[in-house]
C-alpha positions, -999 to +999 in steps of 0.1 A: -210-414+377-184-392+360-192-399+323-222-406+301-230-417+266-257-406+242-269-420+209-261-400+178-270-403+141-239-410+119-258-405+086-267-442+084-275-455+119-279-446+156-247-454+175-235-447+210-210-419+213-177-419+231-179-414+269-186-377+277-173-362+309-199-348+332-187-313+343-215-302+366-239-322+388-260-311+418-272-331+448-307-341+437-295-375+425-284-383+460-318-378+476-337-410+486-370-397+472-357-386+438-364-404+406-343-399+374-364-388+344-356-388+307-327-365+299-331-335+276-306-322+250-304-284+255-291-263+227-283-226+230-258-200+216-231-214+239-233-250+228-251-283+234-258-296+269-274-327+284-299-319+312-312-347+335-343-338+354-354-355+386-389-361+400-391-355+437-417-368+461-406-357+496-424-364+528-445-335+540-431-315+568-451-316+600-452-292+630-470-263+646-445-236+636-446-213+606-419-191+591-435-157+583-415-135+559-420-098+553-403-086+520-397-049+521-378-020+506-356-010+536-348-046+545-350-072+517-365-100+539-374-103+576-383-138+588-396-151+621-406-185+635-440-183+652-460-212+669-497-216+670-498-201+705-481-169+694-446-178+707-418-164+686-388-188+687-365-173+662-360-142+639-337-133+611-329-102+590-317-109+554-303-079+536-272-083+514-263-046+516-232-048+493-250-064+464-280-041+468-258-010+468-240-022+437-274-027+419-286+008+431-255+024+418-261+009+384-296+024+384-282+058+393-259+056+364-289+049+341-307+078+356-278+102+350-274+091+314-312+095+308-311+131+320-283+138+294-302+122+266-330+140+247-346+109+232-341+074+246-335+048+219-342+011+219-316-007+240-307+024+260-282+014+288-288-022+279-255-034+295-263-016+328-298-030+329-284-065+322-259-062+351-286-050+375-309-078+364-281-104+370-275-090+405-312-093+413-312-129+401-282-137+423-298-119+453-331-139+448-312-172+446-291-166+477-318-151+499-344-177+490-320-204+500-313-187+533-351-184+540-357-221+533-327-232+554-339-209+582-374-224+581-363-260+580-336-255+607-362-241+631-389-268+624-413-247+603-436-267+580-451-236+563-437-204+549-461-175+549-459-144+527-482-114+520-503-117+489-488-090+467-491-107+433-513-080+417-502-051+439-485-022+420-464+002+440-467+039+437-438+063+434-430+088+462-427+125+460-411+144+432-374+137+429-375+109+455-358+076+449-388+055+460-399+048+425-364+037+415-362+014+446-395-002+437-382-007+402-355-029+416-377-047+441-376-085+435-407-096+455-422-120+430-389-135+419-379-141+456-413-156+465-414-179+435-379-193+443-388-198+479-419-217+469-400-239+445-372-247+469-394-253+499-416-276+479-386-298+473-381-305+510-418-311+516-429-277+528-459-256+517-462-219+510-492-198+520-503-162+515-523-138+537-540-105+533-513-077+534-530-045+545-521-034+580-494-059+588-467-032+593-490-003+604-505-021+635-485-031+666-482-069+671-491-065+708-525-051+700-519-016+712-530+000+680-515+017+650-478+026+650-460+058+640-430+055+617-398+075+623-393+101+596-355+097+596-356+059+596-388+043+582-379+009+595-384+020+631-418+023+647-432+036+679-462+019+695-489+038+714-474+024+746-441+041+738-423+010+729-400+012+699-396-018+676-385-027+641-415-023+618-405-052+594-402-076+623-435-065+637-450-071+602-436-107+601-453-114+635-486-102+622-483-122+589-479-154+610-508-144+632-531-140+602-522-175+590-528-190+624-561-171+629-575-186+597-560-221+603-573-223+639-607-210+627-605-179+648-619-161+618-636-174+587-624-147+564-590-141+548-592-103+549-571-101+580-598-089+603-616-105+632-653-094+633-677-101+661-710-105+642-734-090+617-749-065+642-732-032+651-708-032+680-686-008+698-656-032+694-630-017+671-625-036+638-588-038+640-567-062+619-555-095+633-522-091+651-500-115+671-517-106+703-548-125+692-530-158+696-522-149+732-558-146+742-577-176+757-596-194+729-629-192+748-628-154+749-625-150+711-658-144+692-658-161+658-674-144+628 
């Protein structure tokens, strides 16, 4: 359909308008499980638009694989496909460096202007903030689509994130750029878009306890030590060097499977061995837990 008609009031009666050309249309009307709903007339400062919503009822995705996503500061998103037995079948790093550098340069311009201004007025650097905000929105749209395509293409029925909804980051040392980098962090925007887009194709989104996912080795060897020169790299106690964000995505998937398979009854990311005291270390759930025989795991 290339044109449409709407009823308008001509001061005396409701009449059909002349055919209006449809300039933009997406692909939802082509889906077999979509249902056209009543259109809306949208009015803003640019003009009048006709918006046609669609109700979607897709079939639920099935499978024993999940896509675990770690959203960080050094790498925007690190995703991995993990099965219920702990097998990692795919991994992907998503970091649009050019757009992120462009956004960070805008924030640096704001910082330089703020140092030269005695009193910041309302609307200070409004145009720079607007440009940075639009870059973040574009980043969230593009990366969320890539995450959903990566999950669907590898047979994942669930996308798992860390539960960071009410978490507030702390700034680094004096004169460090960590606070500014957190200011441009788009965790909630990215997670929300992934949840919406994945729901359209029949997938579900889950959240797990975040503490310890990146500070503990996925192979169960213990806590890792971060490189001071490159915080994304980590060294395990066994001497193995690995990407810290990728290790965190493995552990995020393991925490989902540990709760799903009833290896632990709690969502705090720990596997306890009972109410009595024990010499067993209370270490967080890591990917190595899924490698162990089920009979050897003590359920809390």
